[in-house]
PyMOL commands that place a pseudoatom at each C-alpha (Angstrom):
pseudoatom trace, name=CA, resn=UNK, resi=1, chain=A, elem=C, hetatm=0, pos=[2.097, -95.199, 85.606]
pseudoatom trace, name=CA, resn=UNK, resi=2, chain=A, elem=C, hetatm=0, pos=[0.082, -92.478, 83.937]
pseudoatom trace, name=CA, resn=UNK, resi=3, chain=A, elem=C, hetatm=0, pos=[0.181, -91.128, 80.718]
pseudoatom trace, name=CA, resn=UNK, resi=4, chain=A, elem=C, hetatm=0, pos=[1.318, -87.820, 81.670]
pseudoatom trace, name=CA, resn=UNK, resi=5, chain=A, elem=C, hetatm=0, pos=[4.200, -89.309, 84.089]
pseudoatom trace, name=CA, resn=UNK, resi=6, chain=A, elem=C, hetatm=0, pos=[5.150, -91.267, 81.064]
pseudoatom trace, name=CA, resn=UNK, resi=7, chain=A, elem=C, hetatm=0, pos=[5.169, -88.267, 78.801]
pseudoatom trace, name=CA, resn=UNK, resi=8, chain=A, elem=C, hetatm=0, pos=[7.420, -86.459, 81.003]
pseudoatom trace, name=CA, resn=UNK, resi=9, chain=A, elem=C, hetatm=0, pos=[10.046, -89.435, 80.940]
pseudoatom trace, name=CA, resn=UNK, resi=10, chain=A, elem=C, hetatm=0, pos=[9.758, -89.767, 77.606]
pseudoatom trace, name=CA, resn=UNK, resi=11, chain=A, elem=C, hetatm=0, pos=[10.729, -85.957, 76.957]
pseudoatom trace, name=CA, resn=UNK, resi=12, chain=A, elem=C, hetatm=0, pos=[13.404, -86.137, 79.296]
pseudoatom trace, name=CA, resn=UNK, resi=13, chain=A, elem=C, hetatm=0, pos=[14.969, -89.006, 77.640]
pseudoatom trace, name=CA, resn=UNK, resi=14, chain=A, elem=C, hetatm=0, pos=[14.671, -87.372, 74.307]
pseudoatom trace, name=CA, resn=UNK, resi=15, chain=A, elem=C, hetatm=0, pos=[16.349, -84.143, 75.679]
pseudoatom trace, name=CA, resn=UNK, resi=16, chain=A, elem=C, hetatm=0, pos=[19.203, -86.052, 76.692]
pseudoatom trace, name=CA, resn=UNK, resi=17, chain=A, elem=C, hetatm=0, pos=[19.500, -87.997, 73.492]
pseudoatom trace, name=CA, resn=UNK, resi=18, chain=A, elem=C, hetatm=0, pos=[19.247, -84.753, 71.669]
pseudoatom trace, name=CA, resn=UNK, resi=19, chain=A, elem=C, hetatm=0, pos=[21.871, -83.213, 73.748]
pseudoatom trace, name=CA, resn=UNK, resi=20, chain=A, elem=C, hetatm=0, pos=[24.376, -85.919, 72.970]
pseudoatom trace, name=CA, resn=UNK, resi=21, chain=A, elem=C, hetatm=0, pos=[24.967, -85.106, 69.525]
pseudoatom trace, name=CA, resn=UNK, resi=22, chain=A, elem=C, hetatm=0, pos=[25.472, -81.329, 70.166]
pseudoatom trace, name=CA, resn=UNK, resi=23, chain=A, elem=C, hetatm=0, pos=[28.190, -82.341, 72.717]
pseudoatom trace, name=CA, resn=UNK, resi=24, chain=A, elem=C, hetatm=0, pos=[29.614, -84.553, 70.037]
pseudoatom trace, name=CA, resn=UNK, resi=25, chain=A, elem=C, hetatm=0, pos=[29.100, -82.131, 67.413]
pseudoatom trace, name=CA, resn=UNK, resi=26, chain=A, elem=C, hetatm=0, pos=[31.006, -79.219, 69.445]
pseudoatom trace, name=CA, resn=UNK, resi=27, chain=A, elem=C, hetatm=0, pos=[33.930, -81.536, 70.375]
pseudoatom trace, name=CA, resn=UNK, resi=28, chain=A, elem=C, hetatm=0, pos=[34.289, -82.556, 66.693]
pseudoatom trace, name=CA, resn=UNK, resi=29, chain=A, elem=C, hetatm=0, pos=[34.470, -79.066, 65.631]
pseudoatom trace, name=CA, resn=UNK, resi=30, chain=A, elem=C, hetatm=0, pos=[36.863, -77.985, 68.216]
pseudoatom trace, name=CA, resn=UNK, resi=31, chain=A, elem=C, hetatm=0, pos=[39.373, -80.463, 66.434]
pseudoatom trace, name=CA, resn=UNK, resi=32, chain=A, elem=C, hetatm=0, pos=[38.266, -79.158, 62.968]
pseudoatom trace, name=CA, resn=UNK, resi=33, chain=A, elem=C, hetatm=0, pos=[41.112, -78.058, 60.673]
pseudoatom trace, name=CA, resn=UNK, resi=34, chain=A, elem=C, hetatm=0, pos=[40.940, -74.571, 59.532]
pseudoatom trace, name=CA, resn=UNK, resi=35, chain=A, elem=C, hetatm=0, pos=[42.454, -72.008, 57.269]
pseudoatom trace, name=CA, resn=UNK, resi=36, chain=A, elem=C, hetatm=0, pos=[42.644, -68.313, 58.727]
pseudoatom trace, name=CA, resn=UNK, resi=37, chain=A, elem=C, hetatm=0, pos=[43.110, -65.854, 55.879]
pseudoatom trace, name=CA, resn=UNK, resi=38, chain=A, elem=C, hetatm=0, pos=[43.576, -62.038, 56.793]
pseudoatom trace, name=CA, resn=UNK, resi=39, chain=A, elem=C, hetatm=0, pos=[43.574, -59.149, 53.974]
pseudoatom trace, name=CA, resn=UNK, resi=40, chain=A, elem=C, hetatm=0, pos=[45.048, -56.073, 54.851]
pseudoatom trace, name=CA, resn=UNK, resi=41, chain=A, elem=C, hetatm=0, pos=[44.490, -52.517, 53.265]
pseudoatom trace, name=CA, resn=UNK, resi=42, chain=A, elem=C, hetatm=0, pos=[47.200, -50.365, 54.350]
pseudoatom trace, name=CA, resn=UNK, resi=43, chain=A, elem=C, hetatm=0, pos=[46.740, -46.613, 54.533]
pseudoatom trace, name=CA, resn=UNK, resi=44, chain=A, elem=C, hetatm=0, pos=[49.829, -46.077, 52.535]
pseudoatom trace, name=CA, resn=UNK, resi=45, chain=A, elem=C, hetatm=0, pos=[50.143, -48.666, 49.844]
pseudoatom trace, name=CA, resn=UNK, resi=46, chain=A, elem=C, hetatm=0, pos=[54.083, -47.422, 49.693]
pseudoatom trace, name=CA, resn=UNK, resi=47, chain=A, elem=C, hetatm=0, pos=[54.393, -49.310, 52.865]
pseudoatom trace, name=CA, resn=UNK, resi=48, chain=A, elem=C, hetatm=0, pos=[53.608, -52.753, 51.656]
pseudoatom trace, name=CA, resn=UNK, resi=49, chain=A, elem=C, hetatm=0, pos=[57.114, -54.088, 51.242]
pseudoatom trace, name=CA, resn=UNK, resi=50, chain=A, elem=C, hetatm=0, pos=[58.227, -53.239, 54.933]
pseudoatom trace, name=CA, resn=UNK, resi=51, chain=A, elem=C, hetatm=0, pos=[54.549, -54.427, 56.470]
pseudoatom trace, name=CA, resn=UNK, resi=52, chain=A, elem=C, hetatm=0, pos=[55.026, -57.949, 54.508]
pseudoatom trace, name=CA, resn=UNK, resi=53, chain=A, elem=C, hetatm=0, pos=[58.676, -58.161, 55.481]
pseudoatom trace, name=CA, resn=UNK, resi=54, chain=A, elem=C, hetatm=0, pos=[58.854, -56.763, 58.895]
pseudoatom trace, name=CA, resn=UNK, resi=55, chain=A, elem=C, hetatm=0, pos=[55.251, -57.086, 60.662]
pseudoatom trace, name=CA, resn=UNK, resi=56, chain=A, elem=C, hetatm=0, pos=[53.537, -60.081, 58.819]
pseudoatom trace, name=CA, resn=UNK, resi=57, chain=A, elem=C, hetatm=0, pos=[56.282, -62.690, 59.739]
pseudoatom trace, name=CA, resn=UNK, resi=58, chain=A, elem=C, hetatm=0, pos=[55.678, -62.347, 63.672]
pseudoatom trace, name=CA, resn=UNK, resi=59, chain=A, elem=C, hetatm=0, pos=[52.107, -64.219, 62.903]
pseudoatom trace, name=CA, resn=UNK, resi=60, chain=A, elem=C, hetatm=0, pos=[53.638, -67.003, 61.295]
pseudoatom trace, name=CA, resn=UNK, resi=61, chain=A, elem=C, hetatm=0, pos=[55.884, -67.418, 64.392]
pseudoatom trace, name=CA, resn=UNK, resi=62, chain=A, elem=C, hetatm=0, pos=[52.836, -68.122, 66.850]
pseudoatom trace, name=CA, resn=UNK, resi=63, chain=A, elem=C, hetatm=0, pos=[53.188, -71.548, 68.292]
pseudoatom trace, name=CA, resn=UNK, resi=64, chain=A, elem=C, hetatm=0, pos=[49.548, -72.672, 67.171]
pseudoatom trace, name=CA, resn=UNK, resi=65, chain=A, elem=C, hetatm=0, pos=[50.274, -71.900, 63.578]
pseudoatom trace, name=CA, resn=UNK, resi=66, chain=A, elem=C, hetatm=0, pos=[50.970, -74.756, 61.338]
pseudoatom trace, name=CA, resn=UNK, resi=67, chain=A, elem=C, hetatm=0, pos=[51.902, -73.830, 57.898]
pseudoatom trace, name=CA, resn=UNK, resi=68, chain=A, elem=C, hetatm=0, pos=[51.969, -69.877, 57.376]
pseudoatom trace, name=CA, resn=UNK, resi=69, chain=A, elem=C, hetatm=0, pos=[52.284, -67.913, 53.789]
pseudoatom trace, name=CA, resn=UNK, resi=70, chain=A, elem=C, hetatm=0, pos=[52.029, -64.224, 53.063]
pseudoatom trace, name=CA, resn=UNK, resi=71, chain=A, elem=C, hetatm=0, pos=[51.606, -62.407, 50.012]
pseudoatom trace, name=CA, resn=UNK, resi=72, chain=A, elem=C, hetatm=0, pos=[50.368, -59.373, 47.774]
pseudoatom trace, name=CA, resn=UNK, resi=73, chain=A, elem=C, hetatm=0, pos=[47.916, -59.496, 44.962]
pseudoatom trace, name=CA, resn=UNK, resi=74, chain=A, elem=C, hetatm=0, pos=[48.744, -61.330, 42.036]
pseudoatom trace, name=CA, resn=UNK, resi=75, chain=A, elem=C, hetatm=0, pos=[49.278, -59.530, 38.763]
pseudoatom trace, name=CA, resn=UNK, resi=76, chain=A, elem=C, hetatm=0, pos=[46.249, -61.113, 37.141]
pseudoatom trace, name=CA, resn=UNK, resi=77, chain=A, elem=C, hetatm=0, pos=[43.799, -60.100, 34.384]
pseudoatom trace, name=CA, resn=UNK, resi=78, chain=A, elem=C, hetatm=0, pos=[41.169, -57.284, 35.928]
pseudoatom trace, name=CA, resn=UNK, resi=79, chain=A, elem=C, hetatm=0, pos=[37.750, -58.931, 35.973]
pseudoatom trace, name=CA, resn=UNK, resi=80, chain=A, elem=C, hetatm=0, pos=[34.532, -58.340, 38.101]
pseudoatom trace, name=CA, resn=UNK, resi=81, chain=A, elem=C, hetatm=0, pos=[35.310, -61.121, 40.253]
pseudoatom trace, name=CA, resn=UNK, resi=82, chain=A, elem=C, hetatm=0, pos=[38.592, -60.453, 40.949]
pseudoatom trace, name=CA, resn=UNK, resi=83, chain=A, elem=C, hetatm=0, pos=[39.709, -58.214, 43.982]
pseudoatom trace, name=CA, resn=UNK, resi=84, chain=A, elem=C, hetatm=0, pos=[43.023, -56.679, 43.784]
pseudoatom trace, name=CA, resn=UNK, resi=85, chain=A, elem=C, hetatm=0, pos=[42.308, -53.600, 46.124]
pseudoatom trace, name=CA, resn=UNK, resi=86, chain=A, elem=C, hetatm=0, pos=[44.161, -55.145, 49.372]
pseudoatom trace, name=CA, resn=UNK, resi=87, chain=A, elem=C, hetatm=0, pos=[47.797, -54.760, 49.780]
pseudoatom trace, name=CA, resn=UNK, resi=88, chain=A, elem=C, hetatm=0, pos=[49.007, -57.991, 51.823]
pseudoatom trace, name=CA, resn=UNK, resi=89, chain=A, elem=C, hetatm=0, pos=[47.241, -61.113, 52.627]
pseudoatom trace, name=CA, resn=UNK, resi=90, chain=A, elem=C, hetatm=0, pos=[48.468, -63.824, 55.601]
pseudoatom trace, name=CA, resn=UNK, resi=91, chain=A, elem=C, hetatm=0, pos=[47.019, -67.489, 55.391]
pseudoatom trace, name=CA, resn=UNK, resi=92, chain=A, elem=C, hetatm=0, pos=[47.623, -69.434, 58.607]
pseudoatom trace, name=CA, resn=UNK, resi=93, chain=A, elem=C, hetatm=0, pos=[46.738, -73.050, 58.641]
pseudoatom trace, name=CA, resn=UNK, resi=94, chain=A, elem=C, hetatm=0, pos=[45.488, -74.676, 62.067]
pseudoatom trace, name=CA, resn=UNK, resi=95, chain=A, elem=C, hetatm=0, pos=[45.208, -78.162, 63.178]
pseudoatom trace, name=CA, resn=UNK, resi=96, chain=A, elem=C, hetatm=0, pos=[42.183, -77.330, 65.285]
pseudoatom trace, name=CA, resn=UNK, resi=97, chain=A, elem=C, hetatm=0, pos=[39.648, -74.304, 66.111]
pseudoatom trace, name=CA, resn=UNK, resi=98, chain=A, elem=C, hetatm=0, pos=[41.226, -74.870, 69.559]
pseudoatom trace, name=CA, resn=UNK, resi=99, chain=A, elem=C, hetatm=0, pos=[44.747, -73.746, 67.928]
pseudoatom trace, name=CA, resn=UNK, resi=100, chain=A, elem=C, hetatm=0, pos=[43.156, -70.682, 66.364]
pseudoatom trace, name=CA, resn=UNK, resi=101, chain=A, elem=C, hetatm=0, pos=[41.432, -69.727, 69.496]
pseudoatom trace, name=CA, resn=UNK, resi=102, chain=A, elem=C, hetatm=0, pos=[44.687, -69.846, 71.270]
pseudoatom trace, name=CA, resn=UNK, resi=103, chain=A, elem=C, hetatm=0, pos=[46.333, -67.883, 68.389]
pseudoatom trace, name=CA, resn=UNK, resi=104, chain=A, elem=C, hetatm=0, pos=[43.933, -65.166, 69.189]
pseudoatom trace, name=CA, resn=UNK, resi=105, chain=A, elem=C, hetatm=0, pos=[45.278, -64.726, 72.721]
pseudoatom trace, name=CA, resn=UNK, resi=106, chain=A, elem=C, hetatm=0, pos=[48.608, -65.571, 71.561]
pseudoatom trace, name=CA, resn=UNK, resi=107, chain=A, elem=C, hetatm=0, pos=[51.170, -62.694, 73.082]
pseudoatom trace, name=CA, resn=UNK, resi=108, chain=A, elem=C, hetatm=0, pos=[53.215, -62.387, 69.580]
pseudoatom trace, name=CA, resn=UNK, resi=109, chain=A, elem=C, hetatm=0, pos=[49.653, -61.954, 67.674]
pseudoatom trace, name=CA, resn=UNK, resi=110, chain=A, elem=C, hetatm=0, pos=[48.754, -59.146, 70.199]
pseudoatom trace, name=CA, resn=UNK, resi=111, chain=A, elem=C, hetatm=0, pos=[51.900, -57.428, 70.042]
pseudoatom trace, name=CA, resn=UNK, resi=112, chain=A, elem=C, hetatm=0, pos=[51.737, -57.568, 65.937]
pseudoatom trace, name=CA, resn=UNK, resi=113, chain=A, elem=C, hetatm=0, pos=[47.999, -55.827, 66.436]
pseudoatom trace, name=CA, resn=UNK, resi=114, chain=A, elem=C, hetatm=0, pos=[49.438, -53.393, 69.016]
pseudoatom trace, name=CA, resn=UNK, resi=115, chain=A, elem=C, hetatm=0, pos=[52.648, -52.460, 67.083]
pseudoatom trace, name=CA, resn=UNK, resi=116, chain=A, elem=C, hetatm=0, pos=[51.290, -52.616, 63.187]
pseudoatom trace, name=CA, resn=UNK, resi=117, chain=A, elem=C, hetatm=0, pos=[47.498, -51.809, 63.349]
pseudoatom trace, name=CA, resn=UNK, resi=118, chain=A, elem=C, hetatm=0, pos=[48.162, -48.045, 62.845]
pseudoatom trace, name=CA, resn=UNK, resi=119, chain=A, elem=C, hetatm=0, pos=[49.559, -49.119, 59.285]
pseudoatom trace, name=CA, resn=UNK, resi=120, chain=A, elem=C, hetatm=0, pos=[46.125, -50.683, 57.917]
pseudoatom trace, name=CA, resn=UNK, resi=121, chain=A, elem=C, hetatm=0, pos=[42.665, -48.880, 57.260]
pseudoatom trace, name=CA, resn=UNK, resi=122, chain=A, elem=C, hetatm=0, pos=[40.955, -52.171, 56.800]
pseudoatom trace, name=CA, resn=UNK, resi=123, chain=A, elem=C, hetatm=0, pos=[41.437, -55.809, 57.733]
pseudoatom trace, name=CA, resn=UNK, resi=124, chain=A, elem=C, hetatm=0, pos=[39.153, -58.698, 56.785]
pseudoatom trace, name=CA, resn=UNK, resi=125, chain=A, elem=C, hetatm=0, pos=[39.538, -62.292, 57.891]
pseudoatom trace, name=CA, resn=UNK, resi=126, chain=A, elem=C, hetatm=0, pos=[38.097, -65.284, 56.236]
pseudoatom trace, name=CA, resn=UNK, resi=127, chain=A, elem=C, hetatm=0, pos=[37.755, -68.690, 58.270]
pseudoatom trace, name=CA, resn=UNK, resi=128, chain=A, elem=C, hetatm=0, pos=[37.491, -71.736, 56.508]
pseudoatom trace, name=CA, resn=UNK, resi=129, chain=A, elem=C, hetatm=0, pos=[36.926, -75.254, 57.724]
pseudoatom trace, name=CA, resn=UNK, resi=130, chain=A, elem=C, hetatm=0, pos=[38.900, -78.057, 55.921]
for i in range(1, 130): cmd.bond("trace and resi %d" % i, "trace and resi %d" % (i + 1))
show_as sticks, trace
zoom trace
């Protein structure tokens, strides 16, 4: 066998071997547990309690959500590193990335956005792998 042919075969095997870990990593990531935190800055801070008690619970009723908690900024001391500027935060726990992706298309989640998005001026999402 020529050295060129050997090199091509070797490269083919190396490429196949390299793909295996990527596929394995992708499969494991899909099963990665995660926390999904959503921070809302409302147009009218006076609507905080209504938003917290009427709107936000819809998200916790989505079927792929494990544990769900929501709240407002704690009255902790003012420090440069603490952000008290938001009004409501929701934290959803998912058993997998797949569950979180399903949540994004969940009718209750989409209804929440359609029905209540007029209430917030800014929303920030932080997803955490655990």
